C-alpha positions in Angstrom: 0.0 0.0 0.0 1.4 3.4 -0.9 2.3 5.8 1.9 0.2 8.9 2.4 1.6 12.2 1.1 2.9 13.4 4.4 4.7 10.2 5.2 8.3 10.5 6.4 9.2 7.3 4.7 7.9 8.7 1.4 10.3 11.6 1.8 13.2 9.3 2.6 12.4 7.0 -0.4 12.2 10.0 -2.8 15.5 11.4 -1.3 17.1 8.0 -2.2 15.7 8.2 -5.7 17.1 11.7 -6.2 20.4 10.7 -4.6 20.8 8.0 -7.3 21.1 10.8 -9.9 24.8 11.5 -9.6 27.8 12.3 -11.9 29.9 9.8 -9.9 29.4 6.1 -9.1 29.2 5.3 -5.4 28.8 8.9 -4.2 26.5 11.8 -4.7 27.7 14.7 -6.8 25.1 16.6 -8.8 26.0 20.1 -10.1 24.2 22.9 -11.8 23.3 22.7 -15.5 24.6 19.1 -16.0 22.8 16.1 -17.3 22.2 15.1 -13.7 20.6 18.4 -13.0 18.3 17.7 -16.0 17.4 14.3 -14.7 16.7 15.7 -11.2 14.5 18.5 -12.6 12.5 15.9 -14.7 12.0 13.6 -11.8 10.9 16.4 -9.4 8.6 17.8 -12.2 6.9 14.4 -12.5 6.3 14.3 -8.7 5.0 17.9 -8.9 2.6 17.0 -11.7 1.4 14.0 -9.8 0.7 16.3 -6.8 -1.6 18.5 -9.0 0.8 21.2 -9.9 1.5 22.8 -13.3 5.3 22.8 -13.8 7.7 25.0 -15.7 11.5 25.6 -15.8 12.6 29.2 -15.6 15.5 30.9 -17.5 18.1 29.9 -14.9 17.0 26.2 -14.7 14.9 26.3 -11.5 12.1 23.8 -11.6 8.8 25.4 -10.4 5.4 23.7 -9.7 2.4 25.9 -9.2 -0.8 24.9 -7.4 -3.6 27.4 -7.9 -5.7 28.8 -5.1 -9.4 29.1 -4.9 -9.3 31.2 -8.0 -6.6 31.1 -10.7 -3.9 33.7 -10.7 -3.7 34.6 -7.0 -0.4 35.7 -5.4 1.6 32.7 -4.1 3.3 31.4 -1.0 6.7 30.1 -2.1 8.1 26.9 -0.7 11.6 25.8 -1.8 15.1 24.6 -1.4 17.9 23.4 -3.8 18.5 20.3 -5.9 22.3 20.8 -6.5 24.8 19.2 -4.2 28.4 19.5 -3.1 30.9 16.8 -4.1 30.4 13.6 -2.2 27.2 14.9 -0.6 24.5 13.7 1.7 21.0 12.9 0.5 18.9 15.5 2.4 20.6 18.9 2.1 18.3 20.9 0.0 16.4 17.9 -1.4 14.3 17.4 1.8 13.0 20.9 1.5 11.9 20.5 -2.1 10.3 17.1 -1.5 8.5 18.4 1.6 7.0 21.2 -0.4 5.8 18.7 -3.0 4.4 16.5 -0.2 2.4 19.4 1.3 0.8 20.2 -2.1 0.1 16.5 -2.7 -1.8 16.3 0.6 -3.9 19.4 -0.3 -4.5 17.9 -3.8 -5.6 14.5 -2.3 -8.1 16.3 -0.1 -9.3 18.5 -2.9 -8.4 21.5 -0.9 -7.7 24.9 -2.4 -6.4 27.8 -0.4 -7.0 31.6 -0.6 -3.6 31.9 -2.3 -1.5 29.9 -4.7 1.5 27.8 -3.8 4.7 27.5 -5.8 7.2 24.9 -4.9 10.7 25.6 -6.2 13.7 23.4 -6.7 16.5 25.9 -7.1 19.1 24.8 -9.6 22.2 26.2 -7.9 22.7 27.0 -4.2 26.0 25.5 -3.5 28.0 27.3 -6.1 30.3 24.3 -6.9 30.4 24.6 -10.6 30.6 28.3 -11.3 31.9 29.5 -7.9 28.9 31.8 -7.4 26.4 30.7 -4.8 22.6 31.1 -4.7 22.3 31.6 -8.5 18.8 30.1 -8.6 17.3 32.0 -5.7 19.0 35.3 -6.6 17.4 35.0 -10.1 13.9 34.5 -8.6 14.5 37.3 -6.0 15.5 39.7 -8.8 19.0 40.2 -7.5 21.0 38.1 -10.0 24.0 39.9 -11.3 24.2 39.3 -15.1 28.0 39.6 -14.9 27.9 36.1 -13.4 26.9 34.9 -16.9 30.5 35.3 -17.9 31.9 33.2 -15.0 33.5 29.9 -16.1 33.6 26.4 -14.7 36.7 24.3 -14.3 36.6 23.4 -18.0 36.4 27.0 -19.1 32.7 26.9 -20.1 30.8 30.1 -19.5 27.6 30.1 -17.5 25.8 31.6 -20.4 27.0 28.8 -22.7 26.0 26.2 -20.1 22.5 27.6 -19.9 22.2 27.5 -23.7 23.4 23.9 -23.7 20.8 23.1 -21.1 18.2 24.4 -23.5 17.7 27.8 -21.9 18.1 31.3 -23.2 20.8 33.2 -21.2 19.5 36.5 -22.6 16.2 35.9 -20.8 17.8 35.7 -17.3 15.7 38.7 -16.0 12.4 36.8 -16.8 13.1 34.5 -13.8 12.5 37.3 -11.3 9.2 37.2 -9.4 7.2 40.4 -8.9 7.1 41.3 -5.2 3.4 42.0 -5.2 2.8 38.4 -6.5 4.6 36.8 -3.6 3.2 36.4 -0.1 6.2 34.9 1.6 8.8 32.2 1.4 9.3 29.2 3.7 12.1 26.6 3.6 12.3 23.3 5.4 15.9 22.2 5.7 18.0 19.8 7.8 19.7 21.7 10.6 23.3 20.8 9.5 24.3 21.2 13.1 24.0 19.3 16.5 21.7 21.7 18.5 18.4 20.0 17.9 19.8 16.6 18.7 21.4 17.9 21.9 18.0 19.4 22.9 16.1 16.2 22.0 13.8 18.0 19.6 12.9 16.9 16.0 12.3 20.4 14.6 13.3 24.0 15.3 12.4 27.4 14.1 15.2 29.6 12.6 15.5 33.1 14.0 18.1 34.4 11.5 20.7 33.3 9.0 24.1 34.4 10.2 26.1 37.0 8.5 29.6 35.9 7.5 33.0 37.5 7.1 35.9 35.6 5.4 39.4 36.8 5.6 42.7 35.6 4.1 45.7 36.3 6.3 49.3 36.2 5.0 52.1 36.2 7.5 55.6 37.0 6.3 58.6 36.0 8.4 62.0 34.7 7.4 62.8 31.2 6.3 65.9 30.0 8.1 67.7 26.8 8.8 65.9 24.8 11.6 69.1 23.9 13.2 71.2 27.0 13.1 68.9 29.9 13.8 68.5 30.4 17.6 65.0 30.6 19.0 65.5 34.2 20.1 66.5 35.4 16.6 63.7 33.7 14.7 60.9 35.4 12.7 58.8 32.2 12.5 55.7 32.8 10.4 54.2 29.5 11.4 54.7 30.1 15.2 53.2 33.6 14.8 50.3 32.1 12.9 49.7 29.5 15.6 49.3 32.3 18.2 47.0 34.2 15.8 44.8 31.1 15.3 44.5 30.6 19.0 43.6 34.3 19.3 40.8 33.8 16.8 39.5 30.9 18.9 39.7 32.9 22.1 38.0 36.1 20.7 35.1 34.0 19.2 34.5 31.9 22.4 32.1 32.7 25.2 29.7 34.7 23.0 26.5 32.9 22.1 25.7 32.8 18.4 29.2 33.8 17.4 31.6 31.4 15.8 35.1 31.7 14.3 37.0 29.1 12.3 40.4 28.8 10.7 39.7 26.2 8.1 42.8 26.3 5.9 46.5 26.9 6.4 49.5 26.7 4.1 53.1 27.1 5.2 56.0 27.9 2.8 58.5 26.4 2.1 56.9 23.5 3.9 60.0 21.5 4.7 60.8 19.7 7.9 64.1 21.4 8.5 63.2 24.9 7.4 61.6 27.6 9.5 58.4 28.7 7.8 58.9 32.0 6.1 55.4 32.6 4.8 52.0 31.3 6.0 48.6 31.9 4.6 45.4 31.0 6.5 41.7 31.8 6.3 39.3 33.0 8.9 35.5 32.4 8.7 33.6 34.5 11.3 29.8 34.3 11.6 27.1 35.7 13.9 23.4 36.3 13.6 23.8 40.0 14.6 25.9 42.1 12.3 27.0 44.5 15.0 28.5 41.7 17.0 30.2 40.2 13.9 31.7 43.4 12.7 32.9 44.3 16.2 34.6 40.9 16.6 36.1 41.2 13.1 37.7 44.5 14.2 39.0 42.9 17.4 40.5 39.9 15.5 42.2 42.3 13.1 43.7 44.4 15.9 44.9 41.3 17.9 46.5 39.7 14.8 48.3 42.9 14.0 49.5 43.2 17.6 50.9 39.6 17.5 52.6 40.3 14.2 54.3 43.4 15.7 55.4 41.5 18.9 56.9 38.7 16.8 58.6 40.8 14.2 56.6 39.5 11.2 54.6 41.2 8.6 50.9 40.7 8.2 48.4 41.3 5.4 44.7 40.7 6.0 42.6 40.5 2.8 38.8 40.5 2.9 37.3 37.6 0.8 33.6 37.8 1.5 31.2 39.8 3.6 27.5 39.0 3.8 25.0 40.5 6.3 22.8 38.5 8.6 19.2 37.9 7.4 16.4 37.9 10.0 13.5 35.6 9.6 10.1 37.3 9.8 8.7 37.3 13.4 5.1 36.9 12.2 5.9 33.8 10.1 8.1 32.4 12.9 5.1 32.8 15.2 2.9 30.9 12.7 5.5 28.1 12.5 5.6 27.9 16.3 1.8 27.7 16.5 1.9 24.8 13.9 4.5 23.0 15.9 2.5 23.4 19.1 -0.6 22.0 17.3 1.4 18.9 16.7 2.7 18.7 20.3 6.2 19.9 19.4 8.3 22.4 21.3 10.3 23.6 18.2 13.0 25.7 19.9 14.3 28.8 18.2 17.9 28.7 16.9 19.9 30.7 14.3 21.4 29.2 11.1 25.1 29.4 10.8 25.0 28.1 7.3 23.7 30.0 4.3 20.5 29.0 2.5 18.3 30.1 -0.4 16.2 31.9 2.1 19.0 34.5 2.4 18.5 35.5 -1.2 14.7 35.3 -1.1 14.7 37.8 1.8 15.3 40.5 -0.9 11.9 39.6 -2.4 9.7 38.7 0.5 9.3 37.7 4.1 11.1 34.5 4.9 10.8 31.6 7.4 12.8 28.5 7.9 12.0 25.2 9.7 14.9 23.0 10.7 14.8 19.2 11.0 17.1 17.3 13.3 20.0 15.4 11.6 22.2 12.8 13.2 25.2 14.3 15.0 24.8 17.5 12.9 26.6 15.9 10.0 26.1 17.4 6.6 27.9 17.9 3.3 28.9 14.3 3.8 27.6 10.9 2.8 27.1 10.2 6.5 24.2 12.8 6.6 21.3 11.0 8.3 17.7 11.8 9.3 14.9 9.5 10.5 11.6 9.0 8.8 9.9 10.0 12.1 11.7 13.4 12.2 11.1 14.0 8.5 7.4 13.4 9.1 7.2 15.7 12.1 8.8 18.4 9.9 6.6 18.0 6.9 3.5 17.8 9.1 4.5 21.1 10.8 5.1 22.6 7.4 1.7 21.4 6.1 -0.1 22.9 9.1 1.7 26.2 8.6 0.6 26.3 4.9 -2.9 25.3 5.7 -3.2 28.2 8.2 -0.9 30.7 6.5 -1.5 34.4 6.9 0.7 36.9 5.0 2.7 38.9 7.5 1.3 42.3 8.4 4.8 43.8 8.4 5.6 42.5 5.0 8.1 44.6 3.1 6.7 46.5 0.1 
């Protein structure tokens, strides 16, 4: 007997079917505007049609299913997430959100229920930015903030994004047509695995996102002097690696003890990189995130000042290069309250928590009010084939989403 539309097992089964669409045998890698993207769009479109939606593919390769409201042509509540993956990915990042949107509409369709607004479920073609090194291409296009200069970006094989769109059967010159008019959109909601360990630690299957953290990324270059490891006395060294080690610990210290602030040094390269040579040059990266921009920017300034002081004390030169800066994006309080009410209706606590990772909702906030619902994942593992969720948690999430949609009211403080 087939599972009902809001079955968690159905979501897991469909996630498995999507995960089988990969460019590599034995692991999941599905990138933007590839044959695997085409197959994923086609499969999701078939599920959308089965759920009573009319489907289309926009100019940037997003797959969209529309379920009309009580009368045709009404403004729409958007539900979405992404269908692309990182290399060697898990099965639920992005996909669970798209499939949950399809399931919610399938349930409405099975009950013959139409709402006083339309619903559009969106499978964004690119969120991860793996192929063209530009994230959120799909959601930026729909939000009306896509930069056409990105059409000239190239993948690892030298192919331009514009040419890849054409090869996919799309018209790159029509990129602006993907944008939705703000007055035709009532809000955006995204269900997503948490990608962190907080819900598991709290023993809760779902949580409500308060904000998506802003992020600052820096590249730090430390210049010392590469000398012989055996002949240069410790007191006369200008060791770039030892200085960098102290700087890295300073980053850790400055980003500790403050809730909702995190700092990470994720990459380090030492030159010349020989066992018997003092490092003369070191380059490392800093990723600093917080859900409040004032806190993030204050701590970035503190990190800069501390690193420069360490460099001065150790007699090394330092250069700090900004790589990326994105502001925090707050979720809409009115929509958060509606998600909380839906969770309570199902007997769930649904604690509030920020998202440290970026999501399509960040881009969609330029278009409309946003809300996000997190689903617990095992040990917080994501971007990894060990990514796991349970059918029970998936079902709690999709049922909370369905209740939210069934009782949705556009936010009174919606941006014009």
